[in-house]
C-alpha positions as CSV (number, residue, x, y, z in Angstrom):
1,X,-9.9,7.9,-1.0
2,X,-10.9,10.0,1.7
3,X,-8.1,11.2,4.4
4,X,-8.2,9.9,7.7
5,X,-10.3,12.7,9.9
6,X,-11.8,12.9,13.2
7,X,-14.6,11.4,12.1
8,X,-12.6,8.1,10.8
9,X,-10.7,8.1,14.3
10,X,-14.1,8.5,16.4
11,X,-15.5,5.5,14.5
12,X,-12.0,3.4,14.5
13,X,-11.2,3.8,18.2
14,X,-14.9,3.8,19.7
15,X,-15.4,1.9,22.8
16,X,-18.3,-0.5,22.8
17,X,-20.7,-0.7,20.0
18,X,-20.5,1.6,17.1
19,X,-23.3,3.5,16.0
20,X,-25.1,3.5,12.7
21,X,-23.1,6.7,11.5
22,X,-19.6,5.2,12.6
23,X,-20.3,1.8,10.7
24,X,-21.3,4.2,7.9
25,X,-17.8,6.1,8.0
26,X,-16.1,2.8,7.9
27,X,-18.1,1.4,5.2
28,X,-15.5,1.9,2.4
29,X,-12.6,1.1,4.9
30,X,-14.4,-1.8,5.8
31,X,-14.6,-3.0,2.0
32,X,-11.0,-2.2,0.9
33,X,-9.8,-4.1,3.9
34,X,-12.2,-7.3,2.8
35,X,-10.9,-6.8,-0.8
36,X,-7.0,-7.1,0.7
37,X,-7.9,-10.1,2.8
38,X,-9.6,-11.9,0.0
39,X,-7.0,-11.6,-1.9
40,X,-3.7,-13.5,-2.8
41,X,-2.1,-11.1,-5.0
42,X,-1.9,-7.3,-4.8
43,X,-1.1,-5.2,-7.3
44,X,-0.2,-1.5,-6.8
45,X,1.0,1.0,-9.3
46,X,2.6,4.1,-8.2
47,X,4.5,7.0,-9.4
48,X,6.9,8.7,-7.1
49,X,6.2,12.0,-6.6
50,X,8.8,14.4,-4.8
51,X,10.4,11.0,-3.6
52,X,7.4,9.5,-2.0
53,X,3.9,8.6,-2.9
54,X,1.0,9.7,-3.9
55,X,-1.6,11.6,-1.1
56,X,-4.0,9.0,-2.5
57,X,-2.1,5.9,-2.0
58,X,-1.1,7.1,1.5
59,X,-4.9,7.5,2.2
60,X,-5.6,3.9,0.8
61,X,-2.9,2.4,3.2
62,X,-4.2,4.5,6.2
63,X,-7.7,3.0,5.3
64,X,-6.3,-1.0,5.1
65,X,-4.5,-0.5,8.5
66,X,-7.0,-1.6,10.8
67,X,-6.2,-3.1,14.3
68,X,-7.3,-6.8,14.5
69,X,-7.9,-6.7,10.7
70,X,-5.0,-6.5,8.8
71,X,-2.8,-6.2,11.8
72,X,-2.4,-6.5,15.7
73,X,-0.3,-5.9,18.5
74,X,1.6,-8.4,20.2
75,X,4.1,-8.2,23.1
76,X,6.9,-6.9,21.2
77,X,5.0,-4.6,18.7
78,X,3.0,-5.4,15.9
79,X,2.0,-8.2,13.7
80,X,0.9,-8.5,10.3
81,X,-2.1,-10.6,10.0
82,X,-2.1,-10.4,6.0
83,X,0.4,-13.6,5.4
84,X,0.7,-15.7,2.4
85,X,0.1,-13.1,-0.1
86,X,2.2,-11.6,-2.7
87,X,2.4,-8.0,-4.1
88,X,3.5,-6.4,-7.2
89,X,4.5,-2.8,-7.4
90,X,4.7,-0.7,-10.7
91,X,6.5,2.1,-10.1
92,X,7.5,4.8,-12.0
93,X,9.7,8.5,-11.6
94,X,11.0,10.8,-13.4
95,X,14.4,11.1,-11.6
96,X,14.5,9.1,-9.0
97,X,16.1,5.9,-8.9
98,X,13.9,3.2,-7.2
99,X,15.6,1.6,-4.7
100,X,18.1,4.5,-4.0
101,X,18.5,6.3,-0.6
102,X,16.6,9.4,-2.3
103,X,13.4,6.3,-2.9
104,X,11.4,7.2,0.1
105,X,8.1,5.6,-2.0
106,X,9.5,2.1,-2.6
107,X,11.0,1.3,0.7
108,X,7.8,3.2,2.3
109,X,5.5,0.9,0.4
110,X,7.8,-2.2,1.2
111,X,7.5,-1.9,4.9
112,X,4.1,-0.8,4.9
113,X,3.0,-4.0,3.4
114,X,5.4,-5.9,5.8
115,X,3.7,-4.1,8.5
116,X,0.0,-5.9,7.4
117,X,1.9,-9.0,6.7
118,X,2.7,-8.9,3.2
119,X,6.3,-9.7,2.7
120,X,6.7,-11.3,-0.7
121,X,6.9,-8.0,-2.5
122,X,8.4,-7.5,-6.1
123,X,8.9,-4.1,-8.1
124,X,8.6,-3.4,-11.7
125,X,10.7,-0.8,-12.2
126,X,10.3,2.7,-14.6
127,X,12.4,4.6,-13.2
128,X,14.4,7.8,-14.1
129,X,12.5,8.4,-17.1
130,X,13.9,11.5,-18.0
131,X,17.1,9.8,-19.0
132,X,15.8,7.5,-21.5
133,X,12.5,6.1,-21.1
134,X,12.8,3.4,-24.1
135,X,14.7,0.8,-22.4
136,X,12.8,1.1,-19.2
137,X,9.6,0.5,-20.4
138,X,10.8,-2.4,-22.6
139,X,12.3,-4.1,-19.6
140,X,9.2,-3.3,-17.4
141,X,6.7,-4.5,-20.3
142,X,8.8,-7.9,-20.2
143,X,8.8,-8.2,-16.6
144,X,5.0,-7.7,-16.5
145,X,4.6,-10.7,-19.4
146,X,6.7,-12.8,-17.2
147,X,4.6,-12.4,-14.4
148,X,1.7,-12.7,-16.5
């Protein structure tokens, strides 16, 4: 995933018509936004890296956070436009307990999805694998099979 840079920002916040170059710059973002709009269910797999999400997941979120497409500004703040969707987050960690105060990744993902309107979020936890992975893997495998 490309990171947001000045070229992408210029294309996102252009006043008036976008040039061909600006449209080309936003092509991947447009494709990703359309995928998430068309989906009923999102499945995101993410490890916890140093208490947070990998840079590639953050870049993905940056590319799908689009005013007028995935959220809009209302009188009291942002309003998510992607309602009636469900998200499953399969998350792993070596030592961080998912849902704990040290888990900035899971909380961030849930907050971001809510920001774009996806409030039905369920986690499949593979956390603290450094402290006995077998039972965690078995539980996650069972939960994934139940979701099926």
